[in-house]
N, CA, C and O atoms as CSV, one atom per row, in Angstrom:
chain,resi,resn,atom,element,x,y,z
A,1,CYS,N,N,30.840,0.181,23.748
A,1,CYS,CA,C,30.638,-0.638,22.554
A,1,CYS,C,C,30.528,-2.101,22.951
A,1,CYS,O,O,30.918,-2.507,24.046
A,2,ILE,N,N,29.994,-2.859,22.041
A,2,ILE,CA,C,29.854,-4.302,22.234
A,2,ILE,C,C,30.239,-4.990,20.936
A,2,ILE,O,O,30.006,-4.469,19.845
A,3,GLU,N,N,30.820,-6.145,21.068
A,3,GLU,CA,C,31.191,-6.945,19.901
A,3,GLU,C,C,30.775,-8.377,20.194
A,3,GLU,O,O,31.386,-9.056,21.020
A,4,ILE,N,N,29.728,-8.830,19.510
A,4,ILE,CA,C,29.236,-10.187,19.716
A,4,ILE,C,C,28.986,-10.843,18.367
A,4,ILE,O,O,28.771,-10.168,17.361
A,5,LEU,N,N,29.018,-12.145,18.364
A,5,LEU,CA,C,28.629,-12.900,17.181
A,5,LEU,C,C,27.210,-13.389,17.436
A,5,LEU,O,O,26.998,-14.390,18.119
A,6,TYR,N,N,26.248,-12.672,16.880
A,6,TYR,CA,C,24.833,-12.875,17.170
A,6,TYR,C,C,24.281,-13.956,16.262
A,6,TYR,O,O,24.466,-13.904,15.046
A,7,SER,N,N,23.608,-14.929,16.841
A,7,SER,CA,C,23.094,-16.039,16.036
A,7,SER,C,C,21.635,-15.880,15.637
A,7,SER,O,O,21.079,-16.757,14.976
A,8,MET,N,N,21.015,-14.791,16.023
A,8,MET,CA,C,19.606,-14.559,15.688
A,8,MET,C,C,19.452,-14.381,14.180
A,8,MET,O,O,20.122,-13.532,13.591
A,9,PRO,N,N,18.582,-15.166,13.549
A,9,PRO,CA,C,18.365,-14.976,12.108
A,9,PRO,C,C,17.523,-13.736,11.836
A,9,PRO,O,O,17.029,-13.092,12.762
A,10,ASN,N,N,17.369,-13.417,10.589
A,10,ASN,CA,C,16.532,-12.282,10.192
A,10,ASN,C,C,15.112,-12.532,10.710
A,10,ASN,O,O,14.449,-13.461,10.247
A,11,PRO,N,N,14.636,-11.727,11.652
A,11,PRO,CA,C,13.320,-12.005,12.248
A,11,PRO,C,C,12.170,-11.897,11.253
A,11,PRO,O,O,11.201,-12.650,11.351
A,12,ILE,N,N,12.261,-10.990,10.314
A,12,ILE,CA,C,11.184,-10.856,9.314
A,12,ILE,C,C,11.096,-12.134,8.482
A,12,ILE,O,O,10.007,-12.657,8.244
A,13,LEU,N,N,12.239,-12.623,8.050
A,13,LEU,CA,C,12.265,-13.851,7.258
A,13,LEU,C,C,11.761,-15.039,8.073
A,13,LEU,O,O,11.054,-15.904,7.555
A,14,TRP,N,N,12.127,-15.071,9.343
A,14,TRP,CA,C,11.692,-16.159,10.219
A,14,TRP,C,C,10.175,-16.128,10.390
A,14,TRP,O,O,9.516,-17.159,10.257
A,15,TRP,N,N,9.622,-14.960,10.681
A,15,TRP,CA,C,8.175,-14.843,10.873
A,15,TRP,C,C,7.425,-15.126,9.580
A,15,TRP,O,O,6.370,-15.760,9.595
A,16,LEU,N,N,7.969,-14.655,8.457
A,16,LEU,CA,C,7.355,-14.981,7.160
A,16,LEU,C,C,7.370,-16.489,6.929
A,16,LEU,O,O,6.423,-17.049,6.378
A,17,GLY,N,N,8.442,-17.135,7.350
A,17,GLY,CA,C,8.544,-18.582,7.208
A,17,GLY,C,C,7.459,-19.312,7.980
A,17,GLY,O,O,6.869,-20.269,7.477
A,18,VAL,N,N,7.197,-18.869,9.189
A,18,VAL,CA,C,6.139,-19.493,9.995
A,18,VAL,C,C,4.783,-19.312,9.313
A,18,VAL,O,O,4.000,-20.257,9.219
A,19,LEU,N,N,4.513,-18.097,8.841
A,19,LEU,CA,C,3.251,-17.854,8.121
A,19,LEU,C,C,3.176,-18.689,6.843
A,19,LEU,O,O,2.120,-19.221,6.498
A,20,ALA,N,N,4.299,-18.796,6.154
A,20,ALA,CA,C,4.328,-19.561,4.907
A,20,ALA,C,C,4.088,-21.048,5.159
A,20,ALA,O,O,3.461,-21.717,4.338
A,21,VAL,N,N,4.573,-21.569,6.267
A,21,VAL,CA,C,4.327,-22.979,6.595
A,21,VAL,C,C,2.837,-23.210,6.828
A,21,VAL,O,O,2.277,-24.204,6.366
A,22,LEU,N,N,2.199,-22.287,7.545
A,22,LEU,CA,C,0.757,-22.413,7.756
A,22,LEU,C,C,0.010,-22.342,6.427
A,22,LEU,O,O,-0.906,-23.125,6.174
A,23,TRP,N,N,0.414,-21.391,5.581
A,23,TRP,CA,C,-0.207,-21.272,4.264
A,23,TRP,C,C,0.038,-22.542,3.443
A,23,TRP,O,O,-0.860,-23.034,2.760
A,24,LEU,N,N,1.268,-23.065,3.522
A,24,LEU,CA,C,1.623,-24.241,2.732
A,24,LEU,C,C,0.814,-25.464,3.152
A,24,LEU,O,O,0.487,-26.308,2.318
A,25,ALA,N,N,0.493,-25.563,4.431
A,25,ALA,CA,C,-0.322,-26.683,4.901
A,25,ALA,C,C,-1.705,-26.628,4.247
A,25,ALA,O,O,-2.207,-27.645,3.768
A,26,VAL,N,N,-2.312,-25.456,4.227
A,26,VAL,CA,C,-3.627,-25.307,3.600
A,26,VAL,C,C,-3.519,-25.505,2.089
A,26,VAL,O,O,-4.318,-26.225,1.490
A,27,HIS,N,N,-2.531,-24.862,1.485
A,27,HIS,CA,C,-2.335,-24.962,0.037
A,27,HIS,C,C,-2.053,-26.409,-0.383
A,27,HIS,O,O,-2.575,-26.881,-1.393
A,28,GLY,N,N,-1.235,-27.096,0.391
A,28,GLY,CA,C,-0.889,-28.478,0.061
A,28,GLY,C,C,-2.082,-29.408,0.093
A,28,GLY,O,O,-2.203,-30.307,-0.739
A,29,VAL,N,N,-2.962,-29.193,1.053
A,29,VAL,CA,C,-4.172,-30.017,1.145
A,29,VAL,C,C,-5.117,-29.694,-0.012
A,29,VAL,O,O,-5.692,-30.597,-0.620
A,30,ARG,N,N,-5.274,-28.403,-0.313
A,30,ARG,CA,C,-6.201,-28.000,-1.381
A,30,ARG,C,C,-5.739,-28.441,-2.755
A,30,ARG,O,O,-6.552,-28.866,-3.576
A,31,THR,N,N,-4.437,-28.347,-3.018
A,31,THR,CA,C,-3.935,-28.667,-4.353
A,31,THR,C,C,-3.347,-30.075,-4.459
A,31,THR,O,O,-3.041,-30.551,-5.552
A,32,ARG,N,N,-3.194,-30.731,-3.308
A,32,ARG,CA,C,-2.576,-32.065,-3.251
A,32,ARG,C,C,-1.191,-32.072,-3.904
A,32,ARG,O,O,-0.825,-32.998,-4.626
A,33,ASP,N,N,-0.437,-31.005,-3.624
A,33,ASP,CA,C,0.909,-30.852,-4.167
A,33,ASP,C,C,1.888,-31.613,-3.267
A,33,ASP,O,O,2.088,-31.247,-2.109
A,34,TRP,N,N,2.489,-32.662,-3.805
A,34,TRP,CA,C,3.398,-33.490,-3.017
A,34,TRP,C,C,4.637,-32.717,-2.559
A,34,TRP,O,O,5.236,-33.056,-1.538
A,35,ARG,N,N,5.022,-31.683,-3.306
A,35,ARG,CA,C,6.193,-30.889,-2.907
A,35,ARG,C,C,5.921,-30.137,-1.611
A,35,ARG,O,O,6.814,-29.987,-0.777
A,36,ALA,N,N,4.702,-29.671,-1.443
A,36,ALA,CA,C,4.326,-29.016,-0.187
A,36,ALA,C,C,4.430,-30.006,0.963
A,36,ALA,O,O,4.864,-29.648,2.058
A,37,GLY,N,N,4.038,-31.228,0.720
A,37,GLY,CA,C,4.130,-32.267,1.749
A,37,GLY,C,C,5.560,-32.527,2.183
A,37,GLY,O,O,5.821,-32.744,3.367
A,38,ILE,N,N,6.488,-32.509,1.238
A,38,ILE,CA,C,7.899,-32.733,1.577
A,38,ILE,C,C,8.420,-31.609,2.470
A,38,ILE,O,O,9.120,-31.866,3.449
A,39,VAL,N,N,8.084,-30.378,2.137
A,39,VAL,CA,C,8.515,-29.240,2.956
A,39,VAL,C,C,7.895,-29.338,4.351
A,39,VAL,O,O,8.575,-29.085,5.346
A,40,LEU,N,N,6.636,-29.695,4.433
A,40,LEU,CA,C,5.967,-29.807,5.733
A,40,LEU,C,C,6.546,-30.944,6.565
A,40,LEU,O,O,6.668,-30.814,7.783
A,41,VAL,N,N,6.901,-32.043,5.935
A,41,VAL,CA,C,7.559,-33.137,6.659
A,41,VAL,C,C,8.911,-32.668,7.188
A,41,VAL,O,O,9.297,-33.016,8.304
A,42,GLY,N,N,9.627,-31.882,6.392
A,42,GLY,CA,C,10.906,-31.333,6.850
A,42,GLY,C,C,10.742,-30.431,8.057
A,42,GLY,O,O,11.509,-30.525,9.015
A,43,VAL,N,N,9.742,-29.553,8.017
A,43,VAL,CA,C,9.488,-28.667,9.160
A,43,VAL,C,C,9.101,-29.499,10.379
A,43,VAL,O,O,9.619,-29.287,11.476
A,44,GLY,N,N,8.206,-30.427,10.182
A,44,GLY,CA,C,7.750,-31.257,11.302
A,44,GLY,C,C,8.856,-32.095,11.907
A,44,GLY,O,O,8.959,-32.198,13.130
A,45,SER,N,N,9.680,-32.694,11.070
A,45,SER,CA,C,10.740,-33.569,11.590
A,45,SER,C,C,11.850,-32.802,12.294
A,45,SER,O,O,12.591,-33.387,13.084
A,46,THR,N,N,11.979,-31.524,12.031
A,46,THR,CA,C,12.996,-30.726,12.719
A,46,THR,C,C,12.432,-29.970,13.913
A,46,THR,O,O,13.200,-29.488,14.745
A,47,TYR,N,N,11.103,-29.852,14.022
A,47,TYR,CA,C,10.497,-29.116,15.123
A,47,TYR,C,C,9.824,-30.015,16.153
A,47,TYR,O,O,9.999,-29.821,17.356
A,48,VAL,N,N,9.064,-30.985,15.694
A,48,VAL,CA,C,8.266,-31.826,16.588
A,48,VAL,C,C,9.095,-32.512,17.679
A,48,VAL,O,O,8.607,-32.613,18.805
A,49,PRO,N,N,10.306,-32.985,17.420
A,49,PRO,CA,C,11.068,-33.627,18.508
A,49,PRO,C,C,11.251,-32.736,19.738
A,49,PRO,O,O,11.354,-33.249,20.852
A,50,TRP,N,N,11.293,-31.424,19.559
A,50,TRP,CA,C,11.454,-30.525,20.702
A,50,TRP,C,C,10.208,-30.475,21.565
A,50,TRP,O,O,10.286,-30.084,22.730
A,51,LEU,N,N,9.074,-30.858,21.030
A,51,LEU,CA,C,7.839,-30.858,21.814
A,51,LEU,C,C,7.849,-31.955,22.886
A,51,LEU,O,O,7.078,-31.889,23.843
A,52,PHE,N,N,8.708,-32.953,22.734
A,52,PHE,CA,C,8.797,-34.037,23.716
A,52,PHE,C,C,9.611,-33.650,24.949
A,52,PHE,O,O,9.683,-34.418,25.909
A,53,TYR,N,N,10.222,-32.470,24.929
A,53,TYR,CA,C,11.055,-32.010,26.046
A,53,TYR,C,C,10.609,-30.625,26.520
A,53,TYR,O,O,11.392,-29.679,26.449
A,54,PRO,N,N,9.379,-30.485,26.999
A,54,PRO,CA,C,8.900,-29.153,27.387
A,54,PRO,C,C,9.634,-28.573,28.599
A,54,PRO,O,O,9.625,-27.359,28.804
A,55,GLU,N,N,10.257,-29.417,29.388
A,55,GLU,CA,C,10.956,-28.922,30.576
A,55,GLU,C,C,12.339,-28.356,30.261
A,55,GLU,O,O,12.936,-27.681,31.099
A,56,ARG,N,N,12.845,-28.622,29.077
A,56,ARG,CA,C,14.179,-28.143,28.706
A,56,ARG,C,C,14.118,-26.759,28.095
A,56,ARG,O,O,13.150,-26.397,27.425
A,57,THR,N,N,15.160,-25.999,28.336
A,57,THR,CA,C,15.305,-24.710,27.668
A,57,THR,C,C,15.696,-24.987,26.227
A,57,THR,O,O,16.637,-25.737,25.965
A,58,ILE,N,N,14.982,-24.390,25.303
A,58,ILE,CA,C,15.290,-24.585,23.888
A,58,ILE,C,C,15.930,-23.301,23.386
A,58,ILE,O,O,15.273,-22.265,23.282
A,59,PHE,N,N,17.196,-23.380,23.082
A,59,PHE,CA,C,17.912,-22.211,22.602
A,59,PHE,C,C,17.625,-21.987,21.128
A,59,PHE,O,O,17.357,-22.932,20.386
A,60,GLN,N,N,17.683,-20.742,20.715
A,60,GLN,CA,C,17.352,-20.376,19.340
A,60,GLN,C,C,18.208,-21.115,18.331
A,60,GLN,O,O,17.715,-21.495,17.270
A,61,PHE,N,N,19.488,-21.330,18.639
A,61,PHE,CA,C,20.357,-21.957,17.640
A,61,PHE,C,C,19.996,-23.415,17.382
A,61,PHE,O,O,20.451,-23.990,16.394
A,62,TYR,N,N,19.190,-24.025,18.246
A,62,TYR,CA,C,18.716,-25.384,17.985
A,62,TYR,C,C,17.772,-25.418,16.778
A,62,TYR,O,O,17.629,-26.447,16.118
A,63,THR,N,N,17.146,-24.300,16.507
A,63,THR,CA,C,16.151,-24.263,15.431
A,63,THR,C,C,16.755,-24.000,14.062
A,63,THR,O,O,16.028,-23.868,13.077
A,64,VAL,N,N,18.074,-23.923,13.991
A,64,VAL,CA,C,18.712,-23.627,12.705
A,64,VAL,C,C,18.388,-24.704,11.656
A,64,VAL,O,O,18.404,-24.420,10.459
A,65,LEU,N,N,18.099,-25.915,12.092
A,65,LEU,CA,C,17.756,-26.980,11.147
A,65,LEU,C,C,16.409,-26.763,10.472
A,65,LEU,O,O,16.163,-27.301,9.393
A,66,ILE,N,N,15.541,-25.983,11.093
A,66,ILE,CA,C,14.225,-25.716,10.513
A,66,ILE,C,C,14.326,-24.687,9.386
A,66,ILE,O,O,13.515,-24.690,8.460
A,67,LEU,N,N,15.319,-23.814,9.471
A,67,LEU,CA,C,15.404,-22.673,8.556
A,67,LEU,C,C,15.337,-23.037,7.066
A,67,LEU,O,O,14.606,-22.371,6.333
A,68,PRO,N,N,16.056,-24.055,6.578
A,68,PRO,CA,C,15.947,-24.360,5.137
A,68,PRO,C,C,14.511,-24.683,4.705
A,68,PRO,O,O,14.090,-24.329,3.604
A,69,PHE,N,N,13.778,-25.353,5.580
A,69,PHE,CA,C,12.402,-25.704,5.229
A,69,PHE,C,C,11.479,-24.491,5.303
A,69,PHE,O,O,10.532,-24.378,4.524
A,70,LEU,N,N,11.756,-23.581,6.242
A,70,LEU,CA,C,10.995,-22.332,6.285
A,70,LEU,C,C,11.242,-21.508,5.023
A,70,LEU,O,O,10.320,-20.909,4.471
A,71,LEU,N,N,12.491,-21.485,4.577
A,71,LEU,CA,C,12.812,-20.748,3.349
A,71,LEU,C,C,12.136,-21.364,2.130
A,71,LEU,O,O,11.692,-20.649,1.231
A,72,LEU,N,N,12.060,-22.685,2.104
A,72,LEU,CA,C,11.336,-23.342,1.002
A,72,LEU,C,C,9.853,-22.980,1.044
A,72,LEU,O,O,9.240,-22.749,0.001
A,73,ALA,N,N,9.281,-22.929,2.233
A,73,ALA,CA,C,7.872,-22.541,2.357
A,73,ALA,C,C,7.665,-21.105,1.881
A,73,ALA,O,O,6.687,-20.812,1.193
A,74,VAL,N,N,8.583,-20.210,2.245
A,74,VAL,CA,C,8.496,-18.820,1.777
A,74,VAL,C,C,8.600,-18.778,0.255
A,74,VAL,O,O,7.861,-18.041,-0.399
A,75,ALA,N,N,9.509,-19.561,-0.305
A,75,ALA,CA,C,9.663,-19.584,-1.762
A,75,ALA,C,C,8.381,-20.060,-2.445
A,75,ALA,O,O,7.982,-19.494,-3.462
A,76,PHE,N,N,7.733,-21.091,-1.901
A,76,PHE,CA,C,6.460,-21.561,-2.457
A,76,PHE,C,C,5.413,-20.443,-2.418
A,76,PHE,O,O,4.726,-20.191,-3.407
A,77,ALA,N,N,5.302,-19.779,-1.266
A,77,ALA,CA,C,4.287,-18.733,-1.108
A,77,ALA,C,C,4.561,-17.563,-2.045
A,77,ALA,O,O,3.647,-17.060,-2.698
A,78,LEU,N,N,5.812,-17.130,-2.112
A,78,LEU,CA,C,6.140,-15.995,-2.974
A,78,LEU,C,C,5.973,-16.346,-4.452
A,78,LEU,O,O,5.565,-15.506,-5.254
A,79,ARG,N,N,6.289,-17.588,-4.805
A,79,ARG,CA,C,6.087,-18.011,-6.198
A,79,ARG,C,C,4.610,-17.950,-6.566
A,79,ARG,O,O,4.254,-17.534,-7.668
A,80,THR,N,N,3.758,-18.364,-5.641
A,80,THR,CA,C,2.320,-18.308,-5.897
A,80,THR,C,C,1.842,-16.861,-5.992
A,80,THR,O,O,1.026,-16.527,-6.851
A,81,LEU,N,N,2.358,-15.994,-5.096
A,81,LEU,CA,C,1.999,-14.579,-5.159
A,81,LEU,C,C,2.470,-13.930,-6.460
A,81,LEU,O,O,1.783,-13.079,-7.025
A,82,TRP,N,N,3.649,-14.342,-6.926
A,82,TRP,CA,C,4.200,-13.770,-8.157
A,82,TRP,C,C,3.240,-13.999,-9.309
A,82,TRP,O,O,3.111,-13.158,-10.199
A,83,GLY,N,N,2.573,-15.131,-9.290
A,83,GLY,CA,C,1.532,-15.408,-10.279
A,83,GLY,C,C,2.075,-16.024,-11.551
A,83,GLY,O,O,3.282,-16.098,-11.782
A,84,SER,N,N,1.157,-16.451,-12.341
A,84,SER,CA,C,1.508,-17.035,-13.631
A,84,SER,C,C,0.631,-16.409,-14.705
A,84,SER,O,O,-0.171,-15.520,-14.419
A,85,GLY,N,N,0.780,-16.860,-15.903
A,85,GLY,CA,C,0.026,-16.315,-17.025
A,85,GLY,C,C,-1.467,-16.556,-16.925
A,85,GLY,O,O,-2.242,-15.940,-17.656
A,86,ARG,N,N,-1.887,-17.453,-16.021
A,86,ARG,CA,C,-3.311,-17.778,-15.904
A,86,ARG,C,C,-4.086,-16.733,-15.127
A,86,ARG,O,O,-5.313,-16.682,-15.221
A,87,HIS,N,N,-3.393,-15.888,-14.354
A,87,HIS,CA,C,-4.072,-14.889,-13.531
A,87,HIS,C,C,-4.295,-13.601,-14.325
A,87,HIS,O,O,-3.613,-13.334,-15.315
A,88,ALA,N,N,-5.253,-12.825,-13.871
A,88,ALA,CA,C,-5.522,-11.530,-14.501
A,88,ALA,C,C,-4.309,-10.619,-14.318
A,88,ALA,O,O,-3.584,-10.732,-13.329
A,89,ALA,N,N,-4.098,-9.735,-15.257
A,89,ALA,CA,C,-2.915,-8.866,-15.242
A,89,ALA,C,C,-2.846,-8.017,-13.972
A,89,ALA,O,O,-1.763,-7.840,-13.414
A,90,GLY,N,N,-3.977,-7.492,-13.506
A,90,GLY,CA,C,-3.993,-6.668,-12.295
A,90,GLY,C,C,-3.604,-7.453,-11.061
A,90,GLY,O,O,-2.856,-6.966,-10.213
A,91,SER,N,N,-4.110,-8.665,-10.962
A,91,SER,CA,C,-3.788,-9.523,-9.827
A,91,SER,C,C,-2.321,-9.938,-9.875
A,91,SER,O,O,-1.658,-10.008,-8.840
A,92,ARG,N,N,-1.825,-10.206,-11.054
A,92,ARG,CA,C,-0.420,-10.590,-11.215
A,92,ARG,C,C,0.497,-9.430,-10.828
A,92,ARG,O,O,1.516,-9.635,-10.169
A,93,LEU,N,N,0.140,-8.224,-11.232
A,93,LEU,CA,C,0.943,-7.044,-10.906
A,93,LEU,C,C,0.954,-6.786,-9.397
A,93,LEU,O,O,2.002,-6.466,-8.835
A,94,ALA,N,N,-0.191,-6.919,-8.741
A,94,ALA,CA,C,-0.267,-6.723,-7.284
A,94,ALA,C,C,0.579,-7.772,-6.564
A,94,ALA,O,O,1.301,-7.449,-5.620
A,95,GLY,N,N,0.492,-9.010,-7.004
A,95,GLY,CA,C,1.291,-10.075,-6.400
A,95,GLY,C,C,2.777,-9.828,-6.562
A,95,GLY,O,O,3.549,-10.054,-5.630
A,96,ARG,N,N,3.183,-9.371,-7.719
A,96,ARG,CA,C,4.605,-9.096,-7.957
A,96,ARG,C,C,5.088,-7.920,-7.115
A,96,ARG,O,O,6.231,-7.911,-6.656
A,97,ARG,N,N,4.238,-6.944,-6.913
A,97,ARG,CA,C,4.615,-5.819,-6.039
A,97,ARG,C,C,4.797,-6.288,-4.597
A,97,ARG,O,O,5.715,-5.845,-3.907
A,98,ILE,N,N,3.930,-7.174,-4.153
A,98,ILE,CA,C,4.059,-7.718,-2.798
A,98,ILE,C,C,5.358,-8.503,-2.656
A,98,ILE,O,O,6.060,-8.370,-1.654
A,99,VAL,N,N,5.675,-9.314,-3.651
A,99,VAL,CA,C,6.916,-10.097,-3.612
A,99,VAL,C,C,8.130,-9.175,-3.579
A,99,VAL,O,O,9.050,-9.397,-2.793
A,100,LEU,N,N,8.145,-8.155,-4.413
A,100,LEU,CA,C,9.286,-7.231,-4.449
A,100,LEU,C,C,9.397,-6.422,-3.165
A,100,LEU,O,O,10.502,-6.178,-2.681
A,101,ALA,N,N,8.270,-6.005,-2.611
A,101,ALA,CA,C,8.296,-5.268,-1.336
A,101,ALA,C,C,8.795,-6.170,-0.212
A,101,ALA,O,O,9.563,-5.734,0.645
A,102,THR,N,N,8.362,-7.409,-0.217
A,102,THR,CA,C,8.828,-8.370,0.783
A,102,THR,C,C,10.334,-8.565,0.681
A,102,THR,O,O,11.036,-8.559,1.692
A,103,ALA,N,N,10.824,-8.736,-0.529
A,103,ALA,CA,C,12.266,-8.910,-0.728
A,103,ALA,C,C,13.039,-7.677,-0.263
A,103,ALA,O,O,14.109,-7.802,0.335
A,104,ALA,N,N,12.505,-6.497,-0.533
A,104,ALA,CA,C,13.173,-5.254,-0.112
A,104,ALA,C,C,13.214,-5.143,1.417
A,104,ALA,O,O,14.232,-4.746,1.983
A,105,ILE,N,N,12.121,-5.491,2.076
A,105,ILE,CA,C,12.082,-5.431,3.544
A,105,ILE,C,C,13.053,-6.443,4.150
A,105,ILE,O,O,13.786,-6.117,5.084
A,106,VAL,N,N,13.060,-7.656,3.627
A,106,VAL,CA,C,13.993,-8.683,4.134
A,106,VAL,C,C,15.436,-8.230,3.937
A,106,VAL,O,O,16.272,-8.412,4.822
A,107,LEU,N,N,15.727,-7.646,2.792
A,107,LEU,CA,C,17.082,-7.155,2.529
A,107,LEU,C,C,17.452,-6.014,3.482
A,107,LEU,O,O,18.566,-5.985,4.005
A,108,ALA,N,N,16.534,-5.083,3.709
A,108,ALA,CA,C,16.804,-3.958,4.613
A,108,ALA,C,C,17.061,-4.442,6.041
A,108,ALA,O,O,17.973,-3.958,6.711
A,109,VAL,N,N,16.264,-5.385,6.494
A,109,VAL,CA,C,16.468,-5.921,7.842
A,109,VAL,C,C,17.784,-6.690,7.920
A,109,VAL,O,O,18.457,-6.660,8.950
A,110,SER,N,N,18.152,-7.372,6.851
A,110,SER,CA,C,19.438,-8.076,6.827
A,110,SER,C,C,20.607,-7.103,6.930
A,110,SER,O,O,21.580,-7.369,7.636
A,111,VAL,N,N,20.515,-5.993,6.237
A,111,VAL,CA,C,21.563,-4.962,6.328
A,111,VAL,C,C,21.633,-4.419,7.752
A,111,VAL,O,O,22.723,-4.195,8.277
A,112,PHE,N,N,20.474,-4.206,8.379
A,112,PHE,CA,C,20.409,-3.704,9.748
A,112,PHE,C,C,21.059,-4.681,10.731
A,112,PHE,O,O,21.737,-4.256,11.667
A,113,TRP,N,N,20.859,-5.982,10.525
A,113,TRP,CA,C,21.386,-6.996,11.435
A,113,TRP,C,C,22.820,-7.394,11.120
A,113,TRP,O,O,23.481,-7.987,11.973
A,114,TYR,N,N,23.319,-7.096,9.947
A,114,TYR,CA,C,24.645,-7.566,9.530
A,114,TYR,C,C,25.762,-7.248,10.524
A,114,TYR,O,O,26.578,-8.132,10.786
A,115,PRO,N,N,25.850,-6.054,11.089
A,115,PRO,CA,C,26.951,-5.794,12.029
A,115,PRO,C,C,26.989,-6.769,13.209
A,115,PRO,O,O,28.068,-7.113,13.693
A,116,LEU,N,N,25.833,-7.208,13.666
A,116,LEU,CA,C,25.819,-8.174,14.767
A,116,LEU,C,C,26.174,-9.573,14.282
A,116,LEU,O,O,26.845,-10.325,14.989
A,117,TRP,N,N,25.732,-9.920,13.094
A,117,TRP,CA,C,26.063,-11.236,12.545
A,117,TRP,C,C,27.551,-11.364,12.257
A,117,TRP,O,O,28.120,-12.450,12.368
A,118,ALA,N,N,28.174,-10.258,11.890
A,118,ALA,CA,C,29.591,-10.271,11.516
A,118,ALA,C,C,30.510,-9.935,12.694
A,118,ALA,O,O,31.722,-9.823,12.512
A,119,ALA,N,N,29.952,-9.774,13.896
A,119,ALA,CA,C,30.730,-9.468,15.105
A,119,ALA,C,C,31.511,-8.168,14.964
A,119,ALA,O,O,32.651,-8.064,15.417
A,120,ILE,N,N,30.888,-7.183,14.334
A,120,ILE,CA,C,31.496,-5.860,14.214
A,120,ILE,C,C,31.210,-5.099,15.509
A,120,ILE,O,O,30.100,-5.168,16.037
A,121,SER,N,N,32.186,-4.388,16.011
A,121,SER,CA,C,32.011,-3.609,17.227
A,121,SER,C,C,31.011,-2.482,16.971
A,121,SER,O,O,31.182,-1.670,16.063
A,122,VAL,N,N,29.959,-2.457,17.801
A,122,VAL,CA,C,28.893,-1.461,17.640
A,122,VAL,C,C,28.581,-0.833,18.997
A,122,VAL,O,O,28.858,-1.440,20.031
A,123,PRO,N,N,28.011,0.369,19.009
A,123,PRO,CA,C,27.588,0.975,20.280
A,123,PRO,C,C,26.505,0.119,20.942
A,123,PRO,O,O,25.720,-0.544,20.264
A,124,MET,N,N,26.477,0.146,22.247
A,124,MET,CA,C,25.506,-0.642,23.007
A,124,MET,C,C,24.067,-0.290,22.613
A,124,MET,O,O,23.205,-1.168,22.581
A,125,GLU,N,N,23.802,0.984,22.315
A,125,GLU,CA,C,22.454,1.397,21.904
A,125,GLU,C,C,22.046,0.704,20.608
A,125,GLU,O,O,20.885,0.328,20.443
A,126,PHE,N,N,22.998,0.534,19.683
A,126,PHE,CA,C,22.715,-0.160,18.428
A,126,PHE,C,C,22.336,-1.612,18.704
A,126,PHE,O,O,21.417,-2.147,18.084
A,127,TYR,N,N,23.036,-2.240,19.621
A,127,TYR,CA,C,22.708,-3.617,20.008
A,127,TYR,C,C,21.289,-3.676,20.581
A,127,TYR,O,O,20.506,-4.547,20.202
A,128,TRP,N,N,20.954,-2.756,21.491
A,128,TRP,CA,C,19.631,-2.779,22.110
A,128,TRP,C,C,18.524,-2.526,21.098
A,128,TRP,O,O,17.395,-2.970,21.306
A,129,MET,N,N,18.817,-1.826,20.011
A,129,MET,CA,C,17.812,-1.601,18.963
A,129,MET,C,C,17.392,-2.905,18.292
A,129,MET,O,O,16.340,-2.961,17.655
A,130,HIS,N,N,18.194,-3.944,18.428
A,130,HIS,CA,C,17.901,-5.228,17.803
A,130,HIS,C,C,17.083,-6.158,18.695
A,130,HIS,O,O,16.622,-7.205,18.239
A,131,ASN,N,N,16.905,-5.796,19.929
A,131,ASN,CA,C,16.118,-6.615,20.852
A,131,ASN,C,C,14.670,-6.147,20.831
A,131,ASN,O,O,14.219,-5.421,21.717
A,132,TRP,N,N,13.955,-6.579,19.799
A,132,TRP,CA,C,12.587,-6.140,19.562
A,132,TRP,C,C,11.613,-6.683,20.588
A,132,TRP,O,O,10.618,-6.030,20.901
A,133,LEU,N,N,11.880,-7.861,21.113
A,133,LEU,CA,C,10.997,-8.492,22.103
A,133,LEU,C,C,11.782,-8.735,23.381
A,133,LEU,O,O,13.002,-8.893,23.344
A,134,ARG,N,N,11.091,-8.764,24.506
A,134,ARG,CA,C,11.746,-8.924,25.809
A,134,ARG,C,C,12.597,-10.189,25.892
A,134,ARG,O,O,13.696,-10.149,26.446
A,135,GLY,N,N,12.129,-11.280,25.369
A,135,GLY,CA,C,12.837,-12.551,25.470
A,135,GLY,C,C,14.104,-12.658,24.647
A,135,GLY,O,O,14.823,-13.651,24.758
A,136,TRP,N,N,14.393,-11.675,23.833
A,136,TRP,CA,C,15.566,-11.750,22.965
A,136,TRP,C,C,16.856,-11.396,23.679
A,136,TRP,O,O,17.932,-11.624,23.127
A,137,VAL,N,N,16.793,-10.857,24.861
A,137,VAL,CA,C,18.007,-10.448,25.574
A,137,VAL,C,C,18.766,-11.659,26.036
A,137,VAL,O,O,19.820,-11.527,26.658
């Protein structure tokens, strides 16, 4: 068994956040939404400084400051997918299904990762199931 306090965030939420930031950049330019600009400035101000130190090892926990802005970007994207009264009913229903499916997947992955986040003693095989990519070890 292994018992660790794992600092890795929910990978699905993290990857969705990166995609949402890219979407928000395009959306912000197209709609000239100042709120999108604030979120993008937050992401940039917490990430760009690390680009000045390419020779240093950047540990995952250094990026915890970016997470609130990634979550805001996800919220913007999901709100747009959820739709409003201006969209056709079929498009609104499809968007809402995507939002609900996304929430269900994020919740399921969070339940899967919870034992490591809470430092619960787990079998070594369970720990290895969480190392989806080689660099995560």
